[in-house]
RODO-2510 file (C-alpha; in nm, 4 decimals, decimal comma):
residues 288
     n   res          X          Y          Z
     1     x   -16,7955    21,7494     2,8142
     2     x   -16,9824    21,4789     2,7554
     3     x   -16,8671    21,4526     2,3749
     4     x   -16,5507    21,5086     2,4801
     5     x   -16,5648    21,1794     2,7309
     6     x   -16,7322    20,9695     2,4646
     7     x   -16,3935    21,0651     2,2400
     8     x   -16,1408    20,9775     2,4939
     9     x   -16,3656    20,6165     2,5585
    10     x   -16,3319    20,5649     2,1918
    11     x   -15,9090    20,6574     2,2041
    12     x   -15,8739    20,4167     2,4817
    13     x   -16,0662    20,1744     2,3267
    14     x   -15,8749    20,2018     1,9646
    15     x   -15,5475    20,2193     2,1569
    16     x   -15,6431    19,8729     2,3087
    17     x   -15,7806    19,6896     2,0283
    18     x   -15,4533    19,8281     1,8277
    19     x   -15,2403    19,6401     2,1152
    20     x   -15,4186    19,3376     2,0802
    21     x   -15,4337    19,3358     1,6825
    22     x   -15,0918    19,4300     1,6816
    23     x   -15,0061    19,1162     1,9556
    24     x   -15,1856    18,8993     1,7519
    25     x   -15,0048    18,9783     1,4101
    26     x   -14,6930    18,9276     1,5923
    27     x   -14,7905    18,6088     1,7205
    28     x   -14,9238    18,5069     1,3720
    29     x   -14,5912    18,6091     1,1829
    30     x   -14,3538    18,4308     1,3996
    31     x   -14,5627    18,1211     1,4025
    32     x   -14,5814    18,1880     0,9971
    33     x   -14,2215    18,1718     0,9836
    34     x   -14,1475    17,9128     1,2353
    35     x   -14,3750    17,6969     0,9745
    36     x   -14,1287    17,7973     0,6983
    37     x   -13,7552    17,7694     0,8652
    38     x   -13,9527    17,4176     0,9759
    39     x   -14,0325    17,3330     0,5970
    40     x   -13,6459    17,4637     0,5221
    41     x   -13,4749    17,3244     0,7615
    42     x   -13,6432    17,0327     0,8723
    43     x   -13,3791    16,8171     0,9821
    44     x   -13,1993    17,1227     1,1856
    45     x   -13,5758    17,1492     1,3796
    46     x   -13,6657    16,8064     1,4386
    47     x   -13,5329    16,6451     1,7653
    48     x   -13,5642    16,2637     1,6301
    49     x   -13,5702    16,0873     1,2866
    50     x   -13,9448    16,0786     1,1347
    51     x   -13,8642    15,7449     0,9800
    52     x   -13,7712    15,6038     1,3161
    53     x   -13,9774    15,3100     1,3902
    54     x   -13,9321    15,1661     1,7558
    55     x   -14,2489    14,9483     1,8657
    56     x   -14,1329    14,9740     2,2197
    57     x   -14,1903    15,3290     2,1950
    58     x   -14,5364    15,2748     2,0296
    59     x   -14,8135    15,5460     2,1581
    60     x   -14,6106    15,7113     2,4255
    61     x   -14,7457    16,0032     2,5753
    62     x   -14,5691    16,3493     2,5519
    63     x   -14,3004    16,3652     2,7866
    64     x   -13,9218    16,5700     2,7661
    65     x   -13,8086    16,3110     2,5606
    66     x   -14,0701    16,3024     2,2959
    67     x   -14,2179    16,6455     2,3123
    68     x   -14,5768    16,5857     2,1682
    69     x   -14,6024    16,1617     2,1763
    70     x   -14,4949    15,8687     1,9333
    71     x   -14,7568    15,7440     1,7174
    72     x   -14,8312    15,3578     1,6691
    73     x   -14,5181    15,3241     1,5134
    74     x   -14,2829    15,4662     1,7992
    75     x   -14,2349    15,7549     1,5281
    76     x   -14,1937    16,1091     1,7148
    77     x   -14,4927    16,3439     1,6353
    78     x   -14,3297    16,6745     1,6582
    79     x   -14,0438    16,5182     1,3945
    80     x   -14,3399    16,4195     1,1965
    81     x   -14,4807    16,7348     1,2041
    82     x   -14,1824    16,9109     1,1393
    83     x   -14,1107    16,7016     0,8537
    84     x   -14,4542    16,6941     0,7057
    85     x   -14,4920    17,0895     0,6922
    86     x   -14,2171    17,0920     0,4384
    87     x   -14,4783    16,9343     0,1826
    88     x   -14,8021    17,1076     0,3222
    89     x   -14,6445    17,4675     0,2702
    90     x   -14,5076    17,3700    -0,0808
    91     x   -14,9053    17,2246    -0,1617
    92     x   -15,0060    17,5528    -0,0216
    93     x   -14,7770    17,8127    -0,1706
    94     x   -14,8202    17,6087    -0,5521
    95     x   -15,1323    17,6130    -0,5138
    96     x   -15,2109    17,9798    -0,5210
    97     x   -14,9467    18,0624    -0,7556
    98     x   -15,1133    17,8244    -1,0234
    99     x   -15,4574    17,9273    -0,9539
   100     x   -15,4127    18,2516    -0,8404
   101     x   -15,1835    18,3220    -1,1417
   102     x   -15,4218    18,1612    -1,3932
   103     x   -15,7212    18,3376    -1,2587
   104     x   -15,5403    18,6460    -1,2550
   105     x   -15,5141    18,6199    -1,6141
   106     x   -15,8343    18,5247    -1,6875
   107     x   -15,9716    18,8132    -1,5187
   108     x   -15,7682    19,0616    -1,6540
   109     x   -15,8362    18,9365    -2,0456
   110     x   -16,2297    18,9497    -1,9257
   111     x   -16,2483    19,2589    -1,7305
   112     x   -16,0369    19,4528    -1,9991
   113     x   -16,1976    19,3225    -2,2556
   114     x   -16,5721    19,2791    -2,2072
   115     x   -16,6940    19,1109    -2,5005
   116     x   -16,7853    18,7574    -2,6211
   117     x   -16,4625    18,6064    -2,4540
   118     x   -16,5890    18,7718    -2,1364
   119     x   -16,9056    18,6026    -2,1583
   120     x   -16,6968    18,2535    -2,2233
   121     x   -16,4608    18,2831    -1,9713
   122     x   -16,7168    18,3935    -1,6946
   123     x   -16,9994    18,1321    -1,7939
   124     x   -16,7333    17,8301    -1,7509
   125     x   -16,6314    18,0081    -1,4214
   126     x   -16,9932    17,9890    -1,3511
   127     x   -16,9918    17,6106    -1,3792
   128     x   -16,7243    17,6040    -1,1601
   129     x   -16,8011    17,7418    -0,8701
   130     x   -17,1556    17,5738    -0,8930
   131     x   -16,9751    17,2575    -0,7924
   132     x   -16,8416    17,3222    -0,3691
   133     x   -16,4560    17,3528    -0,3545
   134     x   -16,4000    17,0700    -0,2049
   135     x   -16,6207    16,7973    -0,4220
   136     x   -16,4113    16,9878    -0,7107
   137     x   -16,0857    16,8756    -0,5451
   138     x   -16,2137    16,5336    -0,4518
   139     x   -16,3300    16,4829    -0,8096
   140     x   -16,0164    16,6060    -0,9696
   141     x   -15,8214    16,3650    -0,7110
   142     x   -16,0524    16,1321    -0,7797
   143     x   -15,9746    16,1163    -1,2012
   144     x   -15,6218    16,2046    -1,1866
   145     x   -15,4461    15,9791    -0,9015
   146     x   -15,2978    16,0217    -0,5853
   147     x   -14,9696    16,2677    -0,6127
   148     x   -14,8441    16,5527    -0,5233
   149     x   -14,8742    16,7437    -0,8675
   150     x   -15,2120    16,6041    -0,8896
   151     x   -15,3127    16,7599    -0,5309
   152     x   -15,1592    17,0683    -0,6296
   153     x   -15,3614    17,0853    -0,9184
   154     x   -15,6649    16,9720    -0,7801
   155     x   -15,6526    17,2650    -0,5326
   156     x   -15,5579    17,4986    -0,7792
   157     x   -15,8493    17,4366    -0,9960
   158     x   -16,0888    17,4707    -0,7120
   159     x   -15,9466    17,7963    -0,6193
   160     x   -15,9974    17,9334    -0,9687
   161     x   -16,3259    18,1165    -1,0327
   162     x   -16,2255    18,3244    -0,7149
   163     x   -15,9370    18,4898    -0,8002
   164     x   -16,0760    18,5207    -1,1555
   165     x   -16,4001    18,6996    -1,0354
   166     x   -16,2021    18,9313    -0,7843
   167     x   -15,9065    19,0451    -1,0887
   168     x   -16,2461    19,1147    -1,3480
   169     x   -16,3967    19,3342    -1,1258
   170     x   -16,1032    19,5023    -1,0486
   171     x   -16,0293    19,5916    -1,3558
   172     x   -16,3848    19,6505    -1,4765
   173     x   -16,2843    19,9422    -1,1725
   174     x   -15,9965    20,0639    -1,2706
   175     x   -16,0510    20,0742    -1,6688
   176     x   -16,2697    20,3701    -1,6114
   177     x   -16,0685    20,5681    -1,3975
   178     x   -15,9641    20,8888    -1,4974
   179     x   -15,5810    20,8892    -1,5670
   180     x   -15,6482    20,5107    -1,7475
   181     x   -15,8497    20,7528    -2,0061
   182     x   -15,5722    21,0386    -1,9709
   183     x   -15,3349    20,8061    -2,0871
   184     x   -15,5108    20,6956    -2,3658
   185     x   -15,5311    21,0502    -2,5053
   186     x   -15,1627    21,0744    -2,5202
   187     x   -15,1482    20,7505    -2,7272
   188     x   -15,0365    20,4337    -2,4935
   189     x   -15,1545    20,1699    -2,6424
   190     x   -15,3395    19,8500    -2,4753
   191     x   -15,0507    19,6840    -2,3556
   192     x   -14,9018    19,9966    -2,2332
   193     x   -15,2399    20,0572    -2,0205
   194     x   -15,2395    19,7201    -1,8898
   195     x   -14,8869    19,7347    -1,7757
   196     x   -14,8444    20,0420    -1,5782
   197     x   -15,1793    20,1082    -1,4797
   198     x   -15,4502    19,8647    -1,4558
   199     x   -15,2387    19,5366    -1,3681
   200     x   -15,0275    19,7447    -1,0644
   201     x   -15,3900    19,8927    -0,9289
   202     x   -15,5561    19,5696    -0,9607
   203     x   -15,3274    19,3340    -0,7755
   204     x   -15,3164    19,4856    -0,4012
   205     x   -15,6683    19,2577    -0,3302
   206     x   -15,5357    18,9993    -0,5451
   207     x   -15,2322    18,9581    -0,3375
   208     x   -15,4428    18,9935     0,0036
   209     x   -15,6526    18,7178    -0,1540
   210     x   -15,3227    18,5136    -0,2487
   211     x   -15,2412    18,5477     0,1316
   212     x   -15,5265    18,4447     0,2940
   213     x   -15,5713    18,1753     0,0103
   214     x   -15,2324    18,0008     0,1171
   215     x   -15,4117    17,8788     0,4320
   216     x   -15,7285    17,7752     0,2528
   217     x   -15,5457    17,5526     0,0242
   218     x   -15,3677    17,4084     0,3095
   219     x   -15,6970    17,3206     0,4530
   220     x   -15,8416    17,1617     0,1288
   221     x   -15,5188    17,0173     0,0806
   222     x   -15,5419    16,8498     0,4081
   223     x   -15,8502    16,7223     0,4248
   224     x   -15,8031    16,4945     0,1045
   225     x   -15,5319    16,3948     0,2423
   226     x   -15,7283    16,2725     0,5094
   227     x   -15,9726    16,1178     0,3059
   228     x   -15,7291    15,8983     0,1565
   229     x   -15,7012    16,0834    -0,1734
   230     x   -15,3229    16,2860    -0,0922
   231     x   -14,9848    16,1356    -0,1410
   232     x   -14,8447    15,8767     0,0996
   233     x   -14,4988    15,9334     0,1386
   234     x   -14,2330    15,7598     0,3803
   235     x   -14,3234    16,1229     0,5651
   236     x   -14,6856    16,1731     0,6054
   237     x   -14,7960    16,5179     0,5237
   238     x   -15,0574    16,7035     0,8013
   239     x   -15,3299    16,5837     0,6486
   240     x   -15,2251    16,2150     0,6456
   241     x   -15,1050    16,2344     1,0187
   242     x   -15,4507    16,3547     1,1062
   243     x   -15,6333    16,0608     0,9420
   244     x   -15,3767    15,8518     1,1356
   245     x   -15,4581    15,9814     1,4260
   246     x   -15,8462    15,9112     1,3930
   247     x   -15,8411    15,5189     1,4924
   248     x   -15,6458    15,6424     1,8389
   249     x   -15,8742    15,9060     1,9802
   250     x   -15,9442    15,7098     2,3027
   251     x   -15,5542    15,5678     2,3720
   252     x   -15,3810    15,8160     2,2381
   253     x   -15,5255    16,1432     2,1693
   254     x   -15,1405    16,3366     2,0613
   255     x   -15,1237    16,1451     1,7091
   256     x   -15,4339    16,3406     1,6088
   257     x   -15,4574    16,6271     1,8096
   258     x   -15,1378    16,7854     1,7363
   259     x   -15,1471    16,7492     1,3633
   260     x   -15,4707    16,9216     1,3784
   261     x   -15,3870    17,1891     1,5996
   262     x   -15,0452    17,3248     1,3838
   263     x   -15,2897    17,3322     1,0955
   264     x   -15,5340    17,4941     1,2970
   265     x   -15,3119    17,7463     1,4494
   266     x   -15,1452    17,8270     1,0740
   267     x   -15,4893    17,8454     0,9210
   268     x   -15,5672    18,1381     1,1417
   269     x   -15,2115    18,2756     1,1362
   270     x   -15,2297    18,2800     0,7623
   271     x   -15,5417    18,4989     0,8040
   272     x   -15,4929    18,7213     1,0421
   273     x   -15,1756    18,8020     0,8406
   274     x   -15,3424    18,8528     0,5310
   275     x   -15,6217    19,0969     0,7279
   276     x   -15,3523    19,2777     0,8660
   277     x   -15,2266    19,3057     0,5199
   278     x   -15,5760    19,4273     0,3536
   279     x   -15,6106    19,7096     0,6715
   280     x   -15,2739    19,8398     0,5426
   281     x   -15,3865    19,8234     0,1960
   282     x   -15,7206    20,0254     0,2651
   283     x   -15,6707    20,2245     0,6189
   284     x   -16,0414    20,2822     0,6210
   285     x   -16,1423    19,9336     0,6710
   286     x   -15,9262    19,9139     0,9835
   287     x   -16,1593    20,2309     1,1557
   288     x   -16,4883    20,0535     1,0446
***
């Protein structure tokens, strides 16, 4: 009887957790879609021109006319966030594509060869990993100068070792599987084993890491822009907006608060989506 009660309690708890997890996933996906739509169609979403400056509207608190208030130049904060999302999303996605793509290639070659080339690649990754990611990104941005391309390159280099090591570990695990040895016995060459067996079975963890990596890349790029190492355009990105608001925290808190809120919500939403994707690929992790 006690065992049956415990099972019912566990079942109810699991359903309650599933409902809560599903609701969070739905909200997170909706917010990510909203940001993506803002980055694709900013003029249709923004309520005001992000470049219009009106000193008479400077430092206005949030209202019906300006939903998130105005900055020190009289620009609408909501419109700046909407237009700034375009650059932030582009930096996040391209950084993951470049860093994840190169890292996956290095990990694939290292794991499959497992020889002197593997040692060389991994020692280079070890050297890069000894430098904190944000410090490495600051170094690259400071050396190359402020530009969108250099910012993407800096974030990509900082994320490279993580992707390479995850991919290498997966390849080392998959290449010793029975079906890979069986394919070798029937005459399938190196290219065939990599393309049809090793690569498809090694990619799922990389995709999960890349999903979460978009949020991390945006967070790192935001930090660089906050420090003045990002790109300065007529329409600033989220990090630069956050930097503009630090001088007005006591008189106009909304200038820095709302860009920071959007950054936090987007990163949290991407992490929730990545965690849900991980649970989908490995159901055992959801019940542990």
